[in-house]
All heavy atoms as an XYZ file, in Angstrom:
914
protein
N      66.640    -66.666    -23.627
C      66.066    -67.987    -23.861
C      64.732    -68.153    -23.155
O      63.822    -68.716    -23.704
C      67.039    -69.071    -23.385
C      68.340    -69.193    -24.160
C      69.257    -70.196    -23.480
C      68.084    -69.590    -25.589
N      64.630    -67.647    -21.934
C      63.380    -67.790    -21.193
C      62.238    -67.067    -21.892
O      61.169    -67.608    -22.049
C      63.538    -67.287    -19.746
C      64.517    -68.203    -19.008
C      62.193    -67.271    -19.042
C      64.892    -67.693    -17.655
N      62.523    -65.841    -22.358
C      61.464    -65.082    -23.020
C      61.041    -65.762    -24.314
O      59.884    -65.722    -24.680
C      61.904    -63.637    -23.272
O      62.995    -63.624    -24.169
N      61.963    -66.414    -24.999
C      61.622    -67.123    -26.235
C      60.705    -68.294    -25.905
O      59.694    -68.509    -26.544
C      62.899    -67.606    -26.973
C      62.538    -68.511    -28.124
C      63.712    -66.412    -27.434
N      61.048    -69.049    -24.863
C      60.202    -70.178    -24.460
C      58.813    -69.695    -24.047
O      57.822    -70.267    -24.424
C      60.849    -70.948    -23.306
C      62.036    -71.765    -23.717
C      62.591    -72.515    -22.531
C      63.805    -73.330    -22.911
N      64.370    -74.019    -21.766
N      58.761    -68.628    -23.255
C      57.479    -68.085    -22.823
C      56.660    -67.641    -24.018
O      55.494    -67.953    -24.137
C      57.696    -66.897    -21.868
O      58.476    -67.346    -20.781
C      56.382    -66.344    -21.370
N      57.301    -66.943    -24.934
C      56.623    -66.461    -26.128
C      56.114    -67.647    -26.939
O      54.992    -67.653    -27.412
C      57.579    -65.608    -26.956
O      56.951    -65.217    -28.147
N      56.943    -68.659    -27.099
C      56.571    -69.834    -27.859
C      55.386    -70.546    -27.196
O      54.435    -70.935    -27.853
C      57.786    -70.768    -27.948
C      57.610    -71.848    -28.994
O      56.915    -71.599    -30.001
O      58.170    -72.931    -28.802
N      55.420    -70.674    -25.873
C      54.335    -71.304    -25.134
C      53.049    -70.501    -25.275
O      51.991    -71.045    -25.526
C      54.700    -71.425    -23.638
O      55.908    -72.155    -23.539
C      53.611    -72.120    -22.864
N      53.163    -69.185    -25.125
C      51.986    -68.328    -25.257
C      51.382    -68.440    -26.646
O      50.180    -68.464    -26.798
C      52.346    -66.864    -24.982
C      52.644    -66.623    -23.514
O      52.327    -67.509    -22.702
O      53.188    -65.553    -23.196
N      52.228    -68.527    -27.663
C      51.736    -68.640    -29.033
C      50.965    -69.938    -29.201
O      49.900    -69.961    -29.784
C      52.916    -68.593    -30.036
O      53.656    -67.416    -29.788
C      52.430    -68.607    -31.463
N      51.500    -71.023    -28.647
C      50.807    -72.302    -28.759
C      49.475    -72.277    -28.014
O      48.491    -72.765    -28.505
C      51.680    -73.438    -28.222
C      52.585    -73.982    -29.296
C      53.278    -75.254    -28.856
N      54.666    -74.921    -28.521
C      55.232    -75.127    -27.343
N      54.587    -75.719    -26.391
N      56.468    -74.767    -27.124
N      49.418    -71.698    -26.802
C      48.158    -71.645    -26.071
C      47.144    -70.786    -26.800
O      45.983    -71.097    -26.841
C      48.281    -71.073    -24.677
O      49.522    -71.113    -24.157
N      47.598    -69.668    -27.356
C      46.681    -68.773    -28.053
C      46.139    -69.453    -29.304
O      45.010    -69.218    -29.702
C      47.380    -67.475    -28.420
N      46.941    -70.314    -29.908
C      46.485    -71.008    -31.105
C      45.445    -72.072    -30.748
O      44.636    -72.447    -31.583
C      47.670    -71.658    -31.813
N      45.469    -72.537    -29.503
C      44.510    -73.542    -29.059
C      43.143    -72.920    -28.839
O      42.460    -72.521    -29.768
N      42.783    -72.795    -27.586
C      41.493    -72.203    -27.236
C      41.714    -70.807    -26.684
O      42.497    -70.625    -25.773
C      40.788    -73.042    -26.177
C      40.382    -74.410    -26.649
C      39.672    -75.138    -25.534
C      39.257    -76.521    -25.964
N      38.644    -77.265    -24.875
N      40.977    -69.829    -27.194
C      41.100    -68.460    -26.697
C      40.672    -68.360    -25.239
O      41.246    -67.613    -24.468
C      40.264    -67.493    -27.533
C      40.940    -67.144    -28.845
O      42.152    -67.380    -28.976
O      40.251    -66.633    -29.729
N      39.653    -69.126    -24.842
C      39.135    -69.053    -23.478
C      40.173    -69.499    -22.452
O      40.165    -69.040    -21.329
C      37.880    -69.917    -23.327
C      36.722    -69.406    -24.168
O      36.741    -68.221    -24.559
O      35.801    -70.187    -24.410
N      41.058    -70.404    -22.829
C      42.050    -70.929    -21.903
C      43.381    -70.183    -21.975
O      44.306    -70.494    -21.257
C      42.297    -72.418    -22.181
C      41.059    -73.252    -21.913
O      40.215    -72.801    -21.101
O      40.918    -74.334    -22.510
N      43.468    -69.216    -22.847
C      44.702    -68.467    -23.021
C      45.046    -67.708    -21.739
O      44.182    -67.083    -21.136
C      44.555    -67.480    -24.178
O      45.719    -66.704    -24.301
N      46.335    -67.748    -21.330
C      46.700    -67.042    -20.106
C      46.660    -65.522    -20.262
O      46.589    -64.800    -19.298
C      48.122    -67.528    -19.826
C      48.629    -68.042    -21.133
C      47.424    -68.489    -21.901
N      46.719    -65.033    -21.478
C      46.679    -63.593    -21.722
C      45.254    -63.147    -21.982
O      44.521    -63.782    -22.722
C      47.528    -63.236    -22.930
C      49.002    -63.360    -22.663
C      49.762    -62.784    -23.809
N      51.184    -62.824    -23.526
C      52.094    -62.480    -24.389
N      51.748    -62.064    -25.586
N      53.362    -62.528    -24.067
N      44.895    -62.019    -21.368
C      43.581    -61.431    -21.596
C      43.731    -60.194    -22.452
O      44.737    -59.497    -22.374
C      42.940    -60.999    -20.270
C      42.382    -62.112    -19.473
C      41.667    -61.594    -18.227
O      41.737    -60.394    -17.918
O      41.047    -62.416    -17.560
N      42.718    -59.925    -23.216
C      42.681    -58.679    -23.966
C      42.465    -57.536    -22.966
O      41.802    -57.730    -21.939
C      41.521    -58.712    -24.969
C      41.670    -59.764    -26.049
C      42.803    -59.445    -27.016
O      43.105    -58.257    -27.235
O      43.393    -60.398    -27.548
N      42.973    -56.350    -23.248
C      42.795    -55.222    -22.326
C      41.325    -54.898    -22.042
O      40.963    -54.580    -20.914
C      43.478    -54.054    -23.053
C      44.459    -54.695    -23.977
C      43.855    -56.020    -24.365
N      40.466    -55.025    -23.053
C      39.050    -54.735    -22.842
C      38.429    -55.740    -21.881
O      37.578    -55.401    -21.067
C      38.283    -54.702    -24.179
C      38.323    -55.995    -24.938
C      39.197    -56.356    -25.920
C      37.452    -57.119    -24.764
N      38.934    -57.633    -26.355
C      37.866    -58.123    -25.673
C      36.372    -57.378    -23.930
C      37.237    -59.358    -25.769
C      35.730    -58.616    -24.025
C      36.168    -59.583    -24.942
N      38.868    -56.998    -21.970
C      38.347    -58.044    -21.091
C      38.807    -57.808    -19.653
O      38.024    -57.920    -18.710
C      38.821    -59.411    -21.592
C      38.159    -60.579    -20.910
C      38.573    -61.911    -21.499
O      39.139    -61.962    -22.618
O      38.343    -62.921    -20.827
N      40.072    -57.459    -19.484
C      40.612    -57.145    -18.159
C      39.858    -55.984    -17.531
O      39.516    -56.020    -16.346
C      42.115    -56.811    -18.263
O      42.796    -57.917    -18.856
C      42.706    -56.523    -16.898
N      39.560    -54.958    -18.336
C      38.822    -53.796    -17.828
C      37.454    -54.205    -17.300
O      37.028    -53.760    -16.230
C      38.678    -52.744    -18.932
N      36.759    -55.065    -18.015
C      35.433    -55.513    -17.580
C      35.512    -56.373    -16.320
O      34.627    -56.322    -15.469
C      34.735    -56.297    -18.701
C      34.355    -55.489    -19.935
C      33.870    -56.419    -21.047
C      33.293    -54.449    -19.610
N      36.568    -57.159    -16.197
C      36.714    -58.042    -15.040
C      37.172    -57.298    -13.786
O      36.918    -57.757    -12.679
C      37.690    -59.179    -15.358
C      37.113    -60.182    -16.333
C      38.082    -61.302    -16.617
C      37.466    -62.326    -17.545
N      38.373    -63.447    -17.836
N      37.868    -56.179    -13.961
C      38.380    -55.460    -12.796
C      37.504    -54.287    -12.371
O      37.750    -53.688    -11.332
C      39.815    -54.955    -13.067
O      39.819    -54.113    -14.221
C      40.776    -56.113    -13.266
N      36.501    -53.966    -13.163
C      35.571    -52.890    -12.799
C      34.414    -53.509    -12.028
O      33.694    -54.355    -12.559
C      35.043    -52.174    -14.062
O      36.163    -51.661    -14.789
C      34.097    -51.050    -13.699
N      34.262    -53.104    -10.765
C      33.222    -53.696     -9.926
C      32.148    -52.666     -9.591
O      32.403    -51.474     -9.539
C      33.792    -54.311     -8.630
C      34.669    -55.509     -8.936
C      34.537    -53.283     -7.821
N      30.944    -53.186     -9.392
C      29.791    -52.341     -9.092
C      28.956    -52.995     -7.995
O      29.100    -54.177     -7.713
C      28.909    -52.134    -10.350
C      29.638    -51.327    -11.400
C      28.458    -53.455    -10.925
N      28.098    -52.189     -7.380
C      27.114    -52.704     -6.420
C      25.783    -52.806     -7.131
O      25.273    -51.799     -7.627
C      26.947    -51.726     -5.240
C      28.101    -51.806     -4.272
O      28.534    -52.938     -3.975
O      28.553    -50.753     -3.818
N      25.236    -54.000     -7.207
C      23.914    -54.204     -7.793
C      23.128    -55.038     -6.794
O      23.508    -56.156     -6.481
C      23.995    -54.941     -9.154
C      22.621    -55.165     -9.729
C      24.853    -54.166    -10.125
N      22.069    -54.479     -6.264
C      21.294    -55.162     -5.227
C      20.194    -56.022     -5.846
O      19.008    -55.748     -5.694
C      20.701    -54.129     -4.260
C      21.754    -53.348     -3.487
C      22.617    -54.231     -2.592
O      22.071    -55.108     -1.897
O      23.844    -54.037     -2.598
N      20.610    -57.051     -6.579
C      19.666    -57.934     -7.256
C      20.101    -59.383     -7.058
O      21.264    -59.714     -7.271
C      19.599    -57.626     -8.772
C      18.714    -58.615     -9.495
C      19.094    -56.213     -9.013
N      19.151    -60.218     -6.682
C      19.379    -61.654     -6.608
C      20.661    -62.053     -5.920
O      20.975    -61.609     -4.820
N      21.424    -62.900     -6.595
C      22.655    -63.441     -6.008
C      23.751    -62.399     -5.845
O      24.740    -62.637     -5.178
C      23.178    -64.625     -6.846
C      23.692    -64.262     -8.227
C      22.630    -64.314     -9.321
O      21.433    -64.240     -9.014
O      23.009    -64.410    -10.489
N      23.593    -61.222     -6.446
C      24.599    -60.168     -6.333
C      24.361    -59.263     -5.130
O      25.197    -58.422     -4.816
C      24.622    -59.309     -7.605
C      24.867    -60.118     -8.852
C      23.960    -60.104     -9.883
C      26.002    -60.902     -8.985
C      24.183    -60.840    -11.034
C      26.231    -61.649    -10.133
C      25.314    -61.620    -11.154
N      23.232    -59.410     -4.463
C      22.880    -58.531     -3.351
C      23.908    -58.628     -2.228
O      24.314    -59.710     -1.832
C      21.489    -58.918     -2.825
C      20.877    -57.866     -1.956
C      19.399    -58.102     -1.722
O      18.770    -58.818     -2.511
O      18.900    -57.570     -0.739
N      24.348    -57.453     -1.759
C      25.263    -57.399     -0.629
C      26.728    -57.600     -0.959
O      27.550    -57.742     -0.063
N      27.078    -57.637     -2.235
C      28.499    -57.778     -2.577
C      28.796    -57.033     -3.874
O      27.909    -56.756     -4.662
C      28.900    -59.248     -2.709
C      28.249    -59.973     -3.872
C      28.673    -61.445     -3.879
N      28.031    -62.176     -4.943
C      28.587    -62.444     -6.118
N      29.803    -62.043     -6.393
N      27.931    -63.134     -7.036
N      30.064    -56.731     -4.056
C      30.496    -56.085     -5.292
C      30.705    -57.167     -6.345
O      31.167    -58.257     -6.036
C      31.794    -55.307     -5.071
C      31.600    -54.085     -4.192
C      32.828    -53.214     -4.227
C      32.663    -51.982     -3.378
N      31.715    -51.023     -3.919
N      30.352    -56.827     -7.581
C      30.472    -57.801     -8.667
C      31.078    -57.105     -9.881
O      30.862    -55.909    -10.097
C      29.087    -58.422     -8.985
C      28.113    -57.386     -9.474
C      29.204    -59.555     -9.973
N      31.852    -57.849    -10.660
C      32.478    -57.249    -11.833
C      31.459    -57.079    -12.957
O      30.462    -57.806    -13.035
C      33.646    -58.116    -12.328
O      33.167    -59.302    -12.939
N      31.736    -56.114    -13.810
C      30.880    -55.890    -14.974
C      30.878    -57.152    -15.838
O      29.852    -57.543    -16.395
C      31.349    -54.652    -15.778
C      30.551    -54.489    -17.055
C      31.243    -53.398    -14.916
N      32.009    -57.824    -15.902
C      32.133    -59.077    -16.666
C      31.135    -60.116    -16.133
O      30.421    -60.755    -16.904
C      33.564    -59.604    -16.561
C      33.797    -60.896    -17.276
C      33.757    -62.150    -16.756
C      34.108    -61.062    -18.659
N      34.028    -63.082    -17.725
C      34.245    -62.435    -18.902
C      34.287    -60.168    -19.724
C      34.561    -62.952    -20.168
C      34.600    -60.683    -20.972
C      34.732    -62.057    -21.185
N      31.088    -60.279    -14.807
C      30.159    -61.253    -14.215
C      28.705    -60.865    -14.471
O      27.865    -61.724    -14.710
C      30.414    -61.392    -12.714
C      31.704    -62.153    -12.408
O      32.218    -62.852    -13.308
O      32.195    -62.037    -11.277
N      28.420    -59.576    -14.405
C      27.055    -59.119    -14.703
C      26.684    -59.440    -16.144
O      25.583    -59.907    -16.423
C      26.913    -57.616    -14.463
C      26.872    -57.139    -13.025
C      26.736    -55.616    -12.985
C      25.733    -57.782    -12.255
N      27.613    -59.161    -17.057
C      27.353    -59.428    -18.472
C      27.069    -60.904    -18.726
O      26.295    -61.242    -19.612
C      28.552    -59.001    -19.331
C      28.597    -57.550    -19.750
C      29.957    -57.208    -20.350
C      27.495    -57.228    -20.738
N      27.700    -61.765    -17.959
C      27.532    -63.198    -18.156
C      26.532    -63.819    -17.182
O      26.481    -65.030    -17.037
C      28.896    -63.887    -18.077
C      29.762    -63.557    -19.241
N      30.567    -62.448    -19.273
C      29.902    -64.155    -20.450
C      31.184    -62.395    -20.448
N      30.793    -63.404    -21.170
N      25.731    -62.974    -16.542
C      24.723    -63.490    -15.616
C      23.439    -63.834    -16.363
O      23.262    -63.487    -17.532
C      24.416    -62.443    -14.532
O      23.688    -61.366    -15.087
N      22.538    -64.473    -15.664
C      21.250    -64.873    -16.254
C      20.369    -63.669    -16.579
O      19.380    -63.801    -17.283
C      20.521    -65.820    -15.312
C      20.184    -65.197    -13.961
C      19.620    -66.249    -13.003
N      19.540    -65.751    -11.653
C      18.415    -65.378    -11.071
N      17.278    -65.447    -11.729
N      18.421    -64.941     -9.829
N      20.710    -62.519    -16.065
C      19.894    -61.323    -16.274
C      20.122    -60.663    -17.636
O      19.315    -59.856    -18.073
C      20.176    -60.285    -15.175
C      19.872    -60.796    -13.796
C      20.906    -61.164    -12.940
C      18.557    -60.912    -13.343
C      20.636    -61.638    -11.660
C      18.285    -61.388    -12.065
C      19.326    -61.754    -11.234
O      19.043    -62.212     -9.982
N      21.239    -60.964    -18.274
C      21.568    -60.349    -19.565
C      21.346    -61.382    -20.673
O      22.035    -62.396    -20.725
C      23.046    -59.883    -19.613
C      23.380    -58.950    -18.460
C      23.370    -59.257    -20.969
C      22.909    -57.533    -18.614
N      20.382    -61.126    -21.557
C      20.166    -62.050    -22.682
C      21.428    -62.144    -23.550
O      22.167    -61.169    -23.701
C      19.021    -61.397    -23.470
C      18.344    -60.491    -22.490
C      19.423    -60.025    -21.548
N      21.658    -63.314    -24.110
C      22.879    -63.570    -24.872
C      23.083    -62.570    -26.009
O      24.181    -62.081    -26.219
C      22.856    -64.992    -25.440
C      24.147    -65.363    -26.136
C      24.159    -66.787    -26.650
O      23.254    -67.565    -26.312
O      25.082    -67.114    -27.400
N      22.019    -62.218    -26.722
C      22.202    -61.288    -27.842
C      22.593    -59.891    -27.355
O      23.389    -59.211    -27.982
C      20.982    -61.252    -28.763
C      19.795    -60.462    -28.257
C      18.655    -60.437    -29.266
O      18.435    -61.459    -29.938
O      17.991    -59.398    -29.367
N      22.062    -59.474    -26.201
C      22.464    -58.185    -25.621
C      23.939    -58.218    -25.216
O      24.669    -57.263    -25.448
C      21.621    -57.844    -24.389
C      20.201    -57.504    -24.738
O      19.521    -58.287    -25.401
N      19.730    -56.366    -24.303
N      24.348    -59.321    -24.588
C      25.739    -59.469    -24.150
C      26.675    -59.385    -25.350
O      27.657    -58.642    -25.335
C      25.930    -60.799    -23.419
C      27.376    -61.072    -23.044
C      27.581    -62.334    -22.225
N      26.903    -63.502    -22.706
C      25.812    -64.048    -22.140
N      25.275    -63.524    -21.069
N      25.258    -65.125    -22.643
N      26.355    -60.137    -26.409
C      27.211    -60.137    -27.598
C      27.300    -58.747    -28.208
O      28.376    -58.303    -28.602
C      26.674    -61.135    -28.637
C      26.935    -62.569    -28.274
C      26.391    -63.498    -29.332
C      26.659    -64.948    -28.995
N      26.107    -65.865    -30.000
N      26.177    -58.054    -28.277
C      26.164    -56.711    -28.855
C      26.995    -55.733    -28.016
O      27.795    -54.970    -28.546
C      24.722    -56.213    -28.976
C      24.613    -54.854    -29.631
C      23.177    -54.379    -29.771
O      22.251    -55.049    -29.275
O      22.996    -53.312    -30.374
N      26.818    -55.778    -26.695
C      27.589    -54.891    -25.820
C      29.088    -55.162    -25.926
O      29.885    -54.226    -26.021
C      27.124    -55.044    -24.371
C      25.790    -54.399    -24.025
C      25.292    -54.895    -22.673
C      25.915    -52.885    -24.028
N      29.471    -56.425    -25.918
C      30.888    -56.772    -26.014
C      31.473    -56.344    -27.356
O      32.586    -55.818    -27.421
C      31.086    -58.279    -25.799
C      30.892    -58.775    -24.366
C      30.915    -60.293    -24.314
C      31.939    -58.188    -23.441
N      30.719    -56.553    -28.410
C      31.184    -56.164    -29.749
C      31.389    -54.645    -29.840
O      32.406    -54.173    -30.334
C      30.147    -56.623    -30.781
C      30.553    -56.397    -32.212
C      29.500    -56.919    -33.172
O      29.136    -58.105    -33.066
O      29.036    -56.134    -34.018
N      30.425    -53.885    -29.337
C      30.530    -52.426    -29.375
C      31.675    -51.916    -28.495
O      32.380    -50.978    -28.854
C      29.210    -51.780    -28.951
C      28.050    -51.970    -29.927
C      26.741    -51.500    -29.300
C      28.316    -51.234    -31.233
N      31.876    -52.560    -27.349
C      32.959    -52.165    -26.448
C      34.316    -52.472    -27.077
O      35.218    -51.633    -27.078
C      32.802    -52.870    -25.100
C      33.837    -52.472    -24.083
C      33.980    -51.158    -23.678
C      34.673    -53.425    -23.523
C      34.933    -50.790    -22.729
C      35.622    -53.071    -22.577
C      35.753    -51.751    -22.187
N      34.457    -53.680    -27.642
C      35.723    -54.066    -28.297
C      36.047    -53.126    -29.455
O      37.198    -52.808    -29.692
C      35.642    -55.501    -28.826
C      35.943    -56.535    -27.790
C      36.026    -57.896    -28.422
N      34.721    -58.280    -28.922
C      34.121    -59.422    -28.648
N      34.714    -60.301    -27.906
N      32.939    -59.696    -29.121
N      35.010    -52.701    -30.171
C      35.208    -51.820    -31.331
C      35.476    -50.379    -30.927
O      35.784    -49.541    -31.767
C      33.980    -51.887    -32.232
N      35.335    -50.078    -29.629
C      35.576    -48.722    -29.158
C      34.380    -47.795    -29.329
O      34.490    -46.592    -29.163
N      33.221    -48.365    -29.663
C      32.022    -47.552    -29.850
C      31.318    -47.252    -28.524
O      30.504    -46.345    -28.448
C      31.071    -48.238    -30.832
C      31.652    -48.309    -32.230
C      30.731    -48.972    -33.233
O      29.506    -48.829    -33.096
O      31.251    -49.631    -34.143
N      31.600    -48.064    -27.505
C      31.081    -47.823    -26.163
C      32.263    -47.710    -25.209
O      33.231    -48.460    -25.326
C      30.186    -48.976    -25.688
C      28.808    -49.120    -26.298
C      28.120    -50.358    -25.729
C      27.959    -47.894    -26.049
N      32.163    -46.795    -24.246
C      33.191    -46.682    -23.218
C      32.907    -47.699    -22.120
O      31.798    -48.249    -22.039
C      33.199    -45.271    -22.600
O      31.963    -45.078    -21.900
C      33.390    -44.198    -23.647
N      33.869    -47.906    -21.257
C      33.683    -48.797    -20.112
C      32.533    -48.295    -19.244
O      31.694    -49.077    -18.785
C      34.976    -48.893    -19.297
C      34.920    -49.742    -18.034
C      34.529    -51.186    -18.351
C      36.263    -49.705    -17.328
N      32.470    -46.992    -19.045
C      31.401    -46.400    -18.228
C      30.029    -46.665    -18.848
O      29.064    -46.969    -18.146
C      31.646    -44.891    -18.071
C      30.754    -44.235    -17.044
C      30.948    -44.762    -15.624
O      32.066    -45.140    -15.244
O      29.939    -44.807    -14.892
N      29.931    -46.586    -20.170
C      28.653    -46.846    -20.848
C      28.247    -48.309    -20.718
O      27.082    -48.612    -20.456
C      28.756    -46.451    -22.329
C      28.816    -44.953    -22.548
C      29.151    -44.596    -23.987
O      30.001    -45.214    -24.615
N      28.468    -43.582    -24.497
N      29.207    -49.211    -20.877
C      28.915    -50.648    -20.728
C      28.454    -50.928    -19.307
O      27.484    -51.652    -19.076
C      30.140    -51.516    -21.099
C      29.890    -52.980    -20.774
C      30.500    -51.346    -22.560
N      29.143    -50.325    -18.342
C      28.794    -50.500    -16.925
C      27.361    -50.012    -16.667
O      26.565    -50.709    -16.045
C      29.793    -49.746    -16.050
C      29.562    -49.900    -14.564
C      30.685    -49.262    -13.770
C      30.377    -47.818    -13.499
N      31.322    -47.191    -12.563
N      27.040    -48.836    -17.160
C      25.713    -48.262    -16.943
C      24.618    -49.110    -17.580
O      23.610    -49.430    -16.937
C      25.660    -46.824    -17.516
O      26.658    -46.044    -16.857
C      24.302    -46.193    -17.316
N      24.812    -49.489    -18.834
C      23.804    -50.292    -19.539
C      23.625    -51.647    -18.855
O      22.497    -52.095    -18.619
C      24.193    -50.485    -21.028
C      23.296    -51.495    -21.709
C      24.141    -49.146    -21.757
N      24.725    -52.286    -18.507
C      24.672    -53.602    -17.868
C      23.950    -53.525    -16.522
O      23.070    -54.344    -16.239
C      26.096    -54.163    -17.689
O      26.736    -54.201    -18.963
C      26.069    -55.558    -17.107
N      24.300    -52.545    -15.710
C      23.650    -52.387    -14.404
C      22.155    -52.117    -14.566
O      21.341    -52.655    -13.814
C      24.300    -51.253    -13.614
S      25.946    -51.663    -13.007
N      21.802    -51.311    -15.542
C      20.388    -51.003    -15.785
C      19.617    -52.250    -16.179
O      18.540    -52.519    -15.643
C      20.265    -49.923    -16.886
O      20.958    -48.751    -16.461
C      18.810    -49.583    -17.156
N      20.167    -53.027    -17.108
C      19.490    -54.254    -17.550
C      19.325    -55.224    -16.385
O      18.244    -55.774    -16.167
C      20.262    -54.932    -18.706
C      20.210    -54.061    -19.960
C      19.693    -56.316    -19.010
C      21.123    -54.528    -21.092
N      20.394    -55.426    -15.618
C      20.346    -56.367    -14.494
C      19.348    -55.892    -13.438
O      18.540    -56.686    -12.936
C      21.754    -56.567    -13.886
C      21.684    -57.332    -12.578
C      22.659    -57.279    -14.871
N      19.363    -54.619    -13.112
C      18.453    -54.082    -12.102
C      17.001    -54.221    -12.548
O      16.140    -54.651    -11.767
C      18.781    -52.601    -11.809
O      20.148    -52.533    -11.364
C      17.884    -52.034    -10.739
N      16.716    -53.881    -13.795
C      15.337    -53.997    -14.306
C      14.885    -55.446    -14.353
O      13.764    -55.757    -13.979
C      15.228    -53.375    -15.694
C      15.215    -51.871    -15.649
C      15.033    -51.302    -17.023
N      15.081    -49.841    -16.983
C      15.180    -49.075    -18.038
N      15.244    -49.605    -19.244
N      15.219    -47.762    -17.912
N      15.750    -56.332    -14.832
C      15.400    -57.749    -14.921
C      15.133    -58.321    -13.532
O      14.169    -59.057    -13.337
C      16.510    -58.527    -15.618
N      15.964    -57.953    -12.574
C      15.771    -58.429    -11.199
C      14.503    -57.867    -10.591
O      13.762    -58.575     -9.910
N      14.203    -56.605    -10.845
C      12.991    -55.976    -10.314
C      11.746    -56.600    -10.929
O      10.744    -56.808    -10.249
C      13.020    -54.482    -10.577
N      11.808    -56.928    -12.208
C      10.667    -57.558    -12.874
C      10.394    -58.930    -12.278
O       9.250    -59.291    -12.056
C      10.927    -57.687    -14.375
C      10.788    -56.381    -15.112
C      11.130    -56.503    -16.592
O      11.228    -57.642    -17.097
O      11.298    -55.456    -17.231
N      11.453    -59.689    -12.016
C      11.278    -61.026    -11.445
C      10.642    -60.943    -10.065
O       9.767    -61.718     -9.734
C      12.611    -61.758    -11.368
C      13.127    -62.186    -12.711
C      14.472    -62.871    -12.628
O      15.049    -63.013    -11.557
N      14.992    -63.292    -13.765
N      11.073    -59.992     -9.263
C      10.545    -59.832     -7.912
C       9.147    -59.229     -7.948
O       8.265    -59.596     -7.192
C      11.487    -58.940     -7.060
C      10.849    -58.558     -5.742
C      12.804    -59.649     -6.843
N       8.916    -58.280     -8.857
C       7.685    -57.512     -8.873
C       6.509    -58.128     -9.593
O       5.397    -57.616     -9.486
N       6.675    -59.204    -10.320
C       5.557    -59.772    -11.079
C       4.360    -60.095    -10.210
O       3.250    -59.684    -10.499
C       5.997    -61.026    -11.852
C       6.589    -60.717    -13.179
N       5.868    -60.160    -14.205
C       7.850    -60.864    -13.647
C       6.657    -59.977    -15.254
N       7.874    -60.394    -14.935
N       4.556    -60.806     -9.134
C       3.430    -61.193     -8.274
C       2.800    -59.972     -7.607
O       1.587    -59.834     -7.564
C       3.900    -62.190     -7.220
N       3.625    -59.065     -7.110
C       3.127    -57.880     -6.425
C       2.363    -56.955     -7.351
O       1.308    -56.459     -6.998
N       2.860    -56.712     -8.549
C       2.199    -55.779     -9.454
C       0.887    -56.354     -9.965
O      -0.059    -55.629    -10.195
C       3.123    -55.405    -10.619
O       3.385    -56.531    -11.424
N       0.790    -57.657    -10.115
C      -0.454    -58.259    -10.591
C      -1.559    -58.065     -9.554
O      -2.705    -57.849     -9.894
C      -0.240    -59.747    -10.863
N      -1.193    -58.100     -8.279
C      -2.182    -57.898     -7.225
C      -2.518    -56.421     -7.043
O      -3.631    -56.080     -6.716
C      -1.656    -58.467     -5.900
C      -1.841    -59.965     -5.814
C      -1.400    -60.486     -4.456
N      -0.223    -61.321     -4.670
C       0.895    -61.255     -3.995
N       1.032    -60.417     -3.002
N       1.907    -62.040     -4.275
N      -1.551    -55.563     -7.267
C      -1.762    -54.134     -7.035
C      -2.677    -53.518     -8.091
O      -3.465    -52.644     -7.789
C      -0.427    -53.407     -7.025
N      -2.607    -53.979     -9.320
C      -3.411    -53.390    -10.386
C      -4.908    -53.542    -10.160
O      -5.629    -52.561    -10.241
C      -3.001    -53.972    -11.745
C      -1.669    -53.431    -12.208
C      -1.199    -54.069    -13.499
O      -1.909    -54.933    -14.046
O      -0.112    -53.701    -13.953
N      -5.416    -54.724     -9.829
C      -6.858    -54.822     -9.595
C      -7.316    -53.936     -8.440
O      -8.392    -53.362     -8.487
C      -7.078    -56.300     -9.258
C      -5.934    -56.998     -9.893
C      -4.788    -56.022     -9.837
N      -6.500    -53.776     -7.420
C      -6.876    -52.918     -6.297
C      -7.011    -51.468     -6.770
O      -7.943    -50.774     -6.401
C      -5.831    -53.014     -5.188
N      -6.107    -51.038     -7.621
C      -6.161    -49.672     -8.140
C      -7.387    -49.491     -9.030
O      -8.069    -48.480     -8.960
C      -4.889    -49.349     -8.913
N      -7.683    -50.475     -9.849
C      -8.852    -50.393    -10.728
C     -10.116    -50.361     -9.889
O     -11.012    -49.572    -10.127
C      -8.882    -51.591    -11.721
C     -10.192    -51.641    -12.473
C      -7.716    -51.499    -12.683
N     -10.162    -51.205     -8.852
C     -11.336    -51.229     -7.968
C     -11.535    -49.888     -7.281
O     -12.655    -49.417     -7.145
N     -10.469    -49.256     -6.879
C     -10.550    -47.959     -6.204
C     -11.103    -46.903     -7.167
O     -11.902    -46.077     -6.784
C      -9.187    -47.539     -5.688
N     -10.704    -46.941     -8.427
C     -11.173    -45.969     -9.408
C     -12.665    -46.145     -9.658
O     -13.379    -45.172     -9.817
C     -10.401    -46.131    -10.727
C      -8.967    -45.655    -10.637
C      -8.187    -45.960    -11.899
O      -8.804    -46.227    -12.938
O      -6.958    -45.938    -11.829
N     -13.157    -47.351     -9.677
C     -14.563    -47.573     -9.981
C     -15.473    -47.199     -8.812
O     -16.639    -46.956     -9.019
C     -14.826    -49.037    -10.400
O     -14.378    -49.885     -9.362
C     -14.167    -49.357    -11.718
N     -14.948    -47.128     -7.592
C     -15.788    -46.771     -6.458
C     -15.876    -45.268     -6.261
O     -16.746    -44.799     -5.558
C     -15.271    -47.415     -5.144
O     -13.946    -46.990     -4.930
C     -15.339    -48.925     -5.227
N     -14.977    -44.454     -6.882
C     -14.951    -43.025     -6.659
C     -15.661    -42.161     -7.706
O     -15.770    -40.966     -7.495
C     -13.506    -42.537     -6.516
C     -12.877    -43.040     -5.247
N     -13.278    -42.624     -4.007
C     -11.887    -43.936     -5.049
C     -12.550    -43.247     -3.103
N     -11.715    -44.050     -3.697
N     -16.162    -42.675     -8.823
C     -16.788    -41.776     -9.793
C     -18.021    -41.029     -9.249
O     -18.430    -40.045     -9.811
C     -17.191    -42.699    -10.948
C     -16.321    -43.887    -10.824
C     -16.016    -44.003     -9.357
N     -18.638    -41.474     -8.157
C     -19.807    -40.814     -7.606
C     -19.462    -39.460     -7.011
O     -20.311    -38.610     -6.890
C     -20.442    -41.710     -6.541
C     -20.969    -42.999     -7.121
C     -21.395    -43.965     -6.030
O     -21.132    -43.728     -4.858
N     -22.039    -45.048     -6.418
N     -18.210    -39.257     -6.602
C     -17.824    -37.991     -5.953
C     -17.960    -36.835     -6.846
O     -17.588    -36.417     -7.737
C     -16.394    -38.103     -5.394
C     -16.364    -39.059     -4.230
O     -17.417    -39.303     -3.612
O     -15.267    -39.576     -3.939
């Protein structure tokens, strides 16, 4: 009787909102339990799940949807999703930090090149 009630309750919750369902898909659980070190922004100094990285401000929505779709379909492995996600987050974080510095560094390099042609 208990298992019937539980099953019945689970069926009703699943019919409602998928986000509030107590059961997770195996692919979703894998993303939530796989943690990585990414030294960017709010993730610096702590381990974070691949799921949290995918849903961070560093991953554009269309990239997130594509990665999740490919992972669910079995076209990408967990390791591939982890690698791609970490790469995107690291690059996005580096770009945000590096914009001011790189803009200043380029004119200095150009100035240095123009002073040396006499050699």
